[in-house]
C-alpha positions as CSV (number, residue, x, y, z in Angstrom):
1,X,98.1,38.0,148.1
2,X,96.5,38.9,144.8
3,X,98.7,39.7,141.8
4,X,97.3,41.3,138.6
5,X,98.8,41.2,135.1
6,X,97.4,43.5,132.3
7,X,98.7,43.3,128.8
8,X,96.8,45.0,125.9
9,X,93.1,43.9,126.2
10,X,93.7,41.0,128.6
11,X,93.8,41.4,132.3
12,X,93.9,38.6,134.9
13,X,94.5,38.3,138.6
14,X,95.7,35.3,140.6
15,X,96.1,34.7,144.3
16,X,98.9,33.0,146.3
17,X,96.0,31.3,148.1
18,X,95.7,28.1,146.1
19,X,97.4,29.8,143.1
20,X,93.9,30.4,141.9
21,X,92.7,32.7,139.2
22,X,90.4,35.3,140.6
23,X,89.6,37.4,137.5
24,X,90.0,37.1,133.7
25,X,88.9,40.0,131.6
26,X,88.9,40.9,127.9
27,X,88.4,44.6,127.2
28,X,87.3,45.1,130.7
29,X,84.6,42.4,130.6
30,X,84.8,39.8,133.3
31,X,84.5,36.2,132.1
32,X,85.4,34.3,135.4
33,X,82.8,33.5,138.0
34,X,83.2,35.7,141.0
35,X,83.0,33.3,143.9
36,X,79.3,33.7,144.7
37,X,77.1,32.0,147.3
38,X,76.3,29.1,144.9
39,X,80.0,28.1,144.7
40,X,82.7,29.8,146.8
41,X,85.6,29.2,144.3
42,X,86.8,30.8,141.1
43,X,89.1,28.4,139.3
44,X,90.7,25.9,141.7
45,X,93.9,24.0,140.9
46,X,93.5,20.3,141.4
47,X,96.6,18.4,142.7
48,X,97.6,15.7,143.6
49,X,94.1,14.2,143.0
50,X,91.2,15.0,140.7
51,X,88.1,14.3,142.9
52,X,88.9,11.8,145.6
53,X,89.4,8.1,146.1
54,X,86.6,6.3,148.0
55,X,86.6,7.6,151.6
56,X,89.5,9.9,150.5
57,X,91.7,7.0,151.5
58,X,94.5,5.2,149.6
59,X,97.8,3.4,150.1
60,X,101.3,4.5,149.1
61,X,104.5,2.5,149.9
62,X,102.2,0.0,151.7
63,X,101.0,2.7,154.2
64,X,97.5,4.0,154.5
65,X,96.8,7.7,153.9
66,X,93.7,9.9,153.9
67,X,93.2,13.3,152.2
68,X,91.6,16.0,154.2
69,X,89.4,17.3,151.3
70,X,88.2,16.7,147.8
71,X,90.5,17.4,144.8
72,X,93.7,17.1,146.8
73,X,95.2,19.9,148.9
74,X,96.8,22.4,146.5
75,X,93.6,24.5,146.2
76,X,93.5,25.0,149.9
77,X,97.1,25.9,150.6
78,X,99.2,29.1,150.4
79,X,101.7,29.2,147.6
80,X,104.9,31.2,147.5
81,X,105.0,34.0,145.1
82,X,107.9,33.4,142.7
83,X,107.9,36.2,140.1
84,X,105.7,38.4,138.0
85,X,106.4,40.5,134.9
86,X,104.3,42.4,132.3
87,X,102.8,39.1,130.9
88,X,102.9,36.4,133.6
89,X,102.9,35.5,137.2
90,X,104.2,32.3,138.9
91,X,103.6,30.6,142.2
92,X,105.2,27.6,144.0
93,X,104.0,25.0,146.5
94,X,106.4,22.6,148.1
95,X,105.8,19.6,150.4
96,X,105.4,20.3,154.1
97,X,104.5,18.6,157.3
98,X,100.8,19.1,156.4
99,X,101.1,17.6,152.9
100,X,103.3,14.7,154.0
101,X,100.7,13.6,156.4
102,X,98.3,13.2,153.5
103,X,100.6,12.4,150.6
104,X,104.1,10.9,151.1
105,X,106.1,12.6,148.4
106,X,108.4,15.5,148.3
107,X,107.7,17.9,145.3
108,X,107.8,21.3,143.8
109,X,104.6,22.3,142.2
110,X,104.6,25.4,140.1
111,X,101.6,27.2,138.7
112,X,102.2,29.8,136.0
113,X,99.8,32.1,134.2
114,X,100.8,33.8,131.0
115,X,98.9,36.4,129.1
116,X,97.8,35.5,125.5
117,X,96.4,37.9,122.9
118,X,92.9,36.7,123.7
119,X,93.2,34.9,127.0
120,X,95.6,33.1,129.3
121,X,97.9,30.0,129.3
122,X,97.8,27.9,132.5
123,X,100.9,25.8,133.3
124,X,101.1,23.2,136.1
125,X,104.7,22.0,136.6
126,X,105.6,19.1,139.0
127,X,109.2,18.3,140.0
128,X,109.7,15.1,142.0
129,X,112.1,15.9,144.8
130,X,111.5,12.5,146.5
131,X,113.9,9.6,146.6
132,X,111.5,7.5,144.5
133,X,108.8,7.7,141.9
134,X,105.8,9.8,142.8
135,X,102.2,9.4,141.6
136,X,99.5,12.1,141.0
137,X,96.7,13.5,139.0
138,X,96.3,17.2,137.9
139,X,93.2,19.1,136.8
140,X,91.8,22.6,136.2
141,X,88.4,23.7,137.5
142,X,87.8,27.2,136.1
143,X,84.2,28.5,136.3
144,X,83.0,30.9,133.7
145,X,80.2,33.4,133.9
146,X,77.0,32.1,132.3
147,X,75.6,34.4,131.1
148,X,78.7,36.4,130.1
149,X,76.6,39.4,129.1
150,X,73.8,41.4,130.9
151,X,70.4,40.7,129.3
152,X,71.2,37.1,128.5
153,X,70.2,34.0,130.5
154,X,71.8,30.7,131.5
155,X,69.7,28.9,128.9
156,X,70.9,31.2,126.1
157,X,74.2,29.2,126.2
158,X,75.5,25.9,124.8
159,X,78.6,23.7,125.1
160,X,80.4,23.0,121.8
161,X,83.1,20.4,121.6
162,X,85.7,20.6,118.9
163,X,84.7,17.3,117.3
164,X,81.8,14.9,117.5
165,X,81.6,12.9,120.7
166,X,79.7,10.0,122.4
167,X,78.4,11.8,125.5
168,X,76.6,10.2,128.4
169,X,76.0,11.6,131.9
170,X,77.1,9.8,135.1
171,X,73.7,8.0,135.3
172,X,74.3,6.5,131.8
173,X,71.8,8.7,130.0
174,X,72.8,9.4,126.4
175,X,73.2,13.1,125.8
176,X,74.7,13.1,122.3
177,X,75.6,10.3,119.9
178,X,78.2,11.5,117.3
179,X,77.3,15.1,118.2
180,X,79.2,18.1,119.5
181,X,76.6,20.5,121.0
182,X,74.9,20.4,124.4
183,X,72.3,23.0,125.3
184,X,73.0,24.5,128.7
185,X,70.1,23.9,131.2
186,X,69.9,23.1,134.9
187,X,68.7,19.6,134.1
188,X,71.8,18.9,132.0
189,X,73.7,18.6,135.3
190,X,71.2,16.6,137.3
191,X,73.7,13.7,137.4
192,X,76.7,15.9,138.3
193,X,79.6,16.7,135.9
194,X,79.6,15.5,132.3
195,X,82.8,13.7,131.9
196,X,84.3,12.4,128.6
197,X,87.2,10.0,128.9
198,X,89.6,10.0,125.9
199,X,87.7,12.7,124.0
200,X,88.0,13.2,120.3
201,X,88.1,16.9,121.0
202,X,91.1,18.9,122.3
203,X,88.9,22.0,122.8
204,X,85.5,22.8,124.3
205,X,83.7,26.1,124.3
206,X,80.9,27.9,126.2
207,X,79.0,30.0,123.6
208,X,76.0,32.3,123.5
209,X,73.2,32.0,121.1
210,X,72.4,35.7,121.4
211,X,75.9,37.2,121.0
212,X,79.4,36.4,119.8
213,X,80.7,36.0,123.4
214,X,82.4,32.7,124.2
215,X,85.1,31.0,126.3
216,X,87.2,28.2,124.7
217,X,89.4,25.9,126.7
218,X,92.1,24.1,124.7
219,X,93.6,21.1,126.4
220,X,96.2,19.3,124.1
221,X,97.6,17.2,127.0
222,X,94.3,16.1,128.6
223,X,92.8,12.7,128.4
224,X,89.6,13.8,130.0
225,X,87.3,16.8,129.9
226,X,84.5,17.6,132.3
227,X,81.7,20.2,132.2
228,X,79.8,21.1,135.4
229,X,77.4,23.5,137.0
230,X,75.3,22.9,140.1
231,X,71.9,21.6,139.3
232,X,68.7,23.2,140.5
233,X,70.4,26.4,141.8
234,X,69.6,29.5,139.7
235,X,72.2,31.5,141.7
236,X,74.9,29.4,140.0
237,X,75.4,31.6,137.0
238,X,78.4,29.8,135.8
239,X,79.6,26.7,133.9
240,X,83.0,25.0,134.6
241,X,85.1,23.7,131.7
242,X,87.6,21.4,133.4
243,X,90.6,19.8,131.7
244,X,92.0,16.9,133.6
245,X,95.0,14.7,133.0
246,X,92.8,11.6,133.1
247,X,89.5,10.4,134.6
248,X,89.1,11.1,138.3
249,X,91.0,9.1,140.9
250,X,87.8,7.4,142.0
251,X,87.7,5.6,138.7
252,X,90.8,3.7,140.0
253,X,89.2,2.7,143.3
254,X,89.7,-1.0,142.4
255,X,93.3,-0.4,143.2
256,X,94.0,0.9,146.7
257,X,97.7,1.3,146.1
258,X,98.5,4.6,144.3
259,X,101.4,2.9,142.5
260,X,98.8,0.6,140.8
261,X,96.2,3.2,139.9
262,X,96.2,3.0,136.1
263,X,95.4,6.7,135.5
264,X,97.9,8.1,137.9
265,X,100.9,9.9,136.4
266,X,104.2,8.3,137.5
267,X,107.1,10.6,137.7
268,X,110.6,9.4,138.5
269,X,113.0,11.0,141.0
270,X,114.3,14.4,139.9
271,X,112.1,14.4,136.8
272,X,109.7,17.2,135.8
273,X,106.2,16.9,134.4
274,X,104.5,19.9,132.7
275,X,100.8,20.1,132.0
276,X,99.2,23.1,130.2
277,X,96.0,24.4,128.8
278,X,94.7,27.7,127.5
279,X,91.6,29.8,128.0
280,X,90.6,31.9,125.0
281,X,88.0,34.7,125.2
282,X,85.8,36.3,122.6
């Protein structure tokens, strides 16, 4: 079920299906990709994995497990609606027979969206209700219209990091050395997402060269930021700005046991972990 919050110039909608944002508007203008044929998602929530381990397989407590899909299971499950008010909406996912078959921990996973003056704050809150430590990764995968405005093109946009970065693609090609701007082109994504581990920046923006329109994602808790759009598909009029808690789980494939994966978050019994980022529109 879809819930809509409107406060001043900001309006957003989020669904109990995957606790996923479906719309994000400033002054009536839509900034979020609207689930077209090129990619049938809007802004999926990634939990308990970002991407997948090799073969979607791993071990926990000495037992073998396999995930059904990429990026964990949260994005494909129905959340429970918890509450809504004039500025926020909150959803909850708990462990079930389906999740326990893929992931052996009991949990409460809350996704909360809160209106800001110029955007939305996204909070992912994990409570460990297991009888032992649990391990996980969290990420956001919001897709933003590119172009944002009619009359502009995909190539009128650029990615701007808050600070200078050393940026290479996944084939090892150097994209920027001590720079913070990448021109948006289809070729830019020929080697999949552009991932920066331990970035100097705590914000990244999608900006137009022909207008003042932009989207900025601020990720104070993230140790990794990814930027992605499908290569070679002109129908894909969007760019994803993806804050992740760390590099994807496949970077830890040397370690089959989830307890030994160096980038997994470890959360003790009855403890709570909160992860947040903001999306700001102009």
